[in-house]
C-alpha positions in Angstrom: 202.7 -5.2 250.3 203.0 -1.5 249.8 205.1 0.8 251.9 204.5 4.5 252.5 207.4 6.7 251.6 207.7 10.0 253.5 209.9 12.7 252.1 210.3 16.4 252.8 209.7 18.4 249.6 210.1 22.0 250.7 211.1 23.4 254.1 212.6 26.9 253.4 212.1 29.4 256.2 210.0 31.8 254.2 207.7 29.2 252.7 205.2 26.6 253.8 206.6 23.2 254.7 205.6 20.5 252.3 205.8 16.7 252.8 205.0 14.0 250.3 203.5 10.7 251.5 203.6 8.3 248.6 202.6 4.6 248.1 205.5 2.5 246.9 203.2 0.1 245.0 200.7 2.4 243.3 202.9 5.5 243.1 200.0 7.7 244.2 200.9 10.4 246.7 199.5 13.0 249.2 201.3 16.3 249.5 200.8 17.7 253.0 201.4 21.4 253.2 201.9 23.0 256.6 201.2 26.7 256.6 204.2 28.6 258.0 201.8 30.9 260.0 200.5 27.9 261.8 203.9 27.2 263.4 204.1 30.9 264.6 200.6 30.8 265.9 201.3 27.7 267.9 204.3 29.3 269.5 202.4 32.5 270.4 199.1 31.1 271.6 200.4 27.9 273.3 203.7 26.4 274.2 203.3 23.5 271.7 206.1 21.8 269.8 205.4 22.3 266.1 207.7 19.4 265.2 205.7 17.1 267.4 202.4 18.3 265.9 203.8 17.9 262.4 205.0 14.4 263.2 201.7 13.4 264.7 199.8 14.8 261.7 201.9 13.0 259.2 201.6 9.7 261.1 197.8 10.2 261.1 197.7 10.9 257.3 199.9 7.9 256.4 196.8 5.7 257.1 195.2 7.2 254.0 198.1 6.5 251.6 197.5 2.8 250.8 193.9 3.7 249.7 194.7 6.6 247.4 193.3 6.3 243.9 195.1 9.4 242.6 197.4 12.2 243.6 196.2 14.6 246.2 197.2 17.7 248.3 196.0 18.8 251.7 196.7 22.2 253.4 197.1 22.2 257.1 196.5 25.7 258.5 194.9 27.4 261.5 191.4 27.2 260.0 191.8 23.4 259.5 193.3 22.7 262.9 191.4 25.2 265.1 192.4 26.6 268.5 193.0 23.1 270.0 196.0 22.5 267.7 195.2 18.9 267.5 196.1 16.8 264.4 193.3 16.3 261.9 191.9 12.8 262.0 192.3 10.8 258.7 188.5 10.5 258.4 188.2 14.3 258.5 191.2 14.8 256.2 189.5 13.0 253.3 187.1 15.9 252.7 189.9 18.4 252.8 192.0 16.6 250.2 192.2 18.2 246.7 193.0 16.0 243.7 196.0 17.1 241.7 195.5 16.9 238.0 
């Protein structure tokens, strides 16, 4: 049985936040990059908790990790999320993932 390992890779104030979701069995991973402007936009346009959004998005993407066949990256920004600021469903996220070579 594989487990998903979630670790924060980069969270400096002046940079995008990056999380790595990796499969303990295969070693494949998905880097999830949250655009720092998305957090600011959420605060200005709506009174949303970015931490809650980030947590819900990571939880949704963990469903993909056991099925990864390589290493991937996905960028979560205002274009991807839209004005509703809802987490991207894992079925929609697949087409947004970029393979890391």
